[in-house]
C-alpha positions in Angstrom: -7.0 8.4 2.4 -3.4 7.7 1.9 -1.7 9.8 -0.8 -0.2 6.6 -2.4 -3.8 5.7 -3.3 -4.1 8.7 -5.6 -3.0 7.8 -9.1 -2.9 10.0 -12.2 -6.4 11.0 -13.0 -8.2 9.3 -10.1 -8.2 12.3 -7.8 -11.7 13.3 -8.8 -10.5 16.7 -10.0 -12.3 18.1 -12.9 -10.3 19.7 -15.7 -11.4 21.5 -18.8 -8.7 19.9 -21.0 -10.5 16.6 -21.7 -9.4 14.9 -18.5 -5.7 15.2 -19.2 -3.9 16.2 -16.0 -0.4 17.7 -16.2 2.2 16.7 -13.6 2.2 20.3 -12.2 -1.6 20.0 -11.6 -1.1 16.6 -10.0 1.6 17.9 -7.7 -0.5 20.9 -6.8 -3.5 18.6 -6.1 -1.4 16.3 -3.9 0.1 19.3 -2.0 -3.4 20.7 -1.4 -4.6 17.3 -0.2 -1.6 17.0 2.1 -2.4 20.4 3.6 -6.0 19.4 4.2 -4.9 16.1 5.8 -2.5 17.9 8.1 -5.1 20.4 9.1 -7.6 17.6 9.9 -5.0 15.9 12.0 -4.3 19.1 13.8 -8.0 19.6 14.4 -8.3 16.1 15.9 -5.3 16.8 18.2 -6.9 20.1 19.3 -10.2 18.4 19.9 -8.5 15.8 22.1 -6.8 18.5 24.1 -10.2 20.3 24.4 -11.8 17.0 25.6 -9.1 16.6 28.3 -9.5 20.2 29.4 -13.3 19.9 29.6 -13.2 16.5 31.4 -11.0 17.9 34.2 -12.6 21.4 34.2 -12.4 23.7 37.2 -12.5 27.4 37.5 -8.7 27.7 37.2 -8.8 26.0 33.8 -11.2 28.4 32.3 -8.6 30.4 30.4 -6.9 27.3 28.9 -10.4 26.1 27.9 -11.1 29.3 26.1 -7.7 29.3 24.4 -8.3 25.7 23.2 -11.8 26.5 21.9 -10.3 29.5 20.0 -7.6 27.3 18.6 -10.1 24.7 17.4 -12.2 27.4 15.8 -9.2 29.0 14.1 -8.0 25.6 12.8 -11.5 24.8 11.5 -11.5 28.1 9.7 -8.1 27.3 8.2 -9.3 23.8 7.2 -12.3 25.4 5.4 -10.0 27.7 3.4 -7.6 24.8 2.5 -10.5 22.6 1.5 -11.6 25.1 -1.1 -8.4 24.3 -3.1 -9.0 20.5 -2.8 -11.5 19.3 -5.4 -12.3 15.8 -4.3 -15.8 14.5 -5.2 -17.4 12.1 -2.8 -20.6 10.3 -3.9 -23.6 11.2 -1.7 -24.2 7.5 -1.2 -20.9 7.2 0.6 -21.7 10.0 2.9 -25.1 8.5 3.7 -23.4 5.1 4.5 -21.0 6.9 6.9 -23.9 8.8 8.5 -25.6 5.4 9.0 -22.5 4.1 10.7 -21.6 1.7 7.9 -18.4 1.0 6.2 -17.9 3.0 2.9 -16.2 0.0 1.4 -19.7 -1.5 1.1 -20.6 1.2 -1.5 -17.5 0.3 -3.5 -18.3 -3.4 -3.3 -22.0 -2.8 -4.3 -21.0 -0.6 -7.3 -18.5 -3.2 -8.5 -21.1 -6.0 -8.1 -23.6 -3.9 -10.0 -21.1 -3.2 -12.8 -20.3 -6.9 -13.0 -24.0 -7.9 -13.2 -24.6 -5.3 -15.9 -21.6 -6.4 -17.8 -22.8 -10.0 -17.7 -26.2 -8.9 -19.0 -24.7 -6.9 -21.8 -22.4 -9.8 -22.7 -25.4 -12.1 -22.8 -27.2 -9.8 -25.1 -24.2 -9.4 -27.4 -23.8 -13.2 -27.6 -27.5 -13.6 -28.4 -27.2 -11.1 -31.2 -24.1 -12.8 -32.6 -26.0 -16.1 -32.5 -29.0 -14.5 -34.2 -26.7 -13.0 -36.9 -25.0 -16.3 -37.5 -28.3 -18.1 -37.7 -29.7 -15.6 -40.2 -26.6 -15.8 -42.3 -26.9 -19.6 -42.4 -30.5 -19.3 -43.4 -29.8 -16.7 -46.0 -26.9 -18.7 -47.4 -29.2 -21.6 -48.0 -31.8 -19.4 -49.8 -29.5 -16.8 -51.5 -25.9 -18.1 -51.7 -24.7 -15.6 -54.3 -26.0 -12.6 -52.4 -24.5 -13.8 -49.1 -21.1 -14.4 -50.8 -21.2 -10.8 -52.1 -22.2 -9.5 -48.7 -19.2 -11.3 -47.1 -16.8 -9.9 -49.7 -18.2 -6.4 -49.0 -17.7 -6.9 -45.2 -14.2 -8.2 -45.7 -13.3 -5.2 -47.9 -14.7 -2.7 -45.5 -13.0 -4.4 -42.5 -9.6 -4.3 -44.4 -10.1 -0.5 -45.1 -10.9 0.4 -41.5 
């Protein structure tokens, strides 16, 4: 994740102040995330060095191998400590997709498509109720014109007040 993708409030960090995030908290969250990213990159570099050492292993390279293993373990421990300060929430579905070897962007696309579909269903229901209300008012106006006029005046007055 690139730090430029983090906007105010989209870091997934929970706050007890109603979701309002101060600039200091944002800066601290970004700094913590930077430290975790740097540590991950260091672990990847150490793992690459370890791979090179293992792939060309001989008895003379045993000491460098042990040193690299210790460096990986030490950096993983550091990464664990740093990650405790970084409160990013990842949906379990995304982790399952990654485990299955799929692109996590599929999850985002599916969630957006689901939201769009639900929004269209809700809009259809809203439009249906508006049509029903309009139809009922037309029928009531034919049967009880004075009462409907009084109703419309009450609605106009209450709408003006609020």
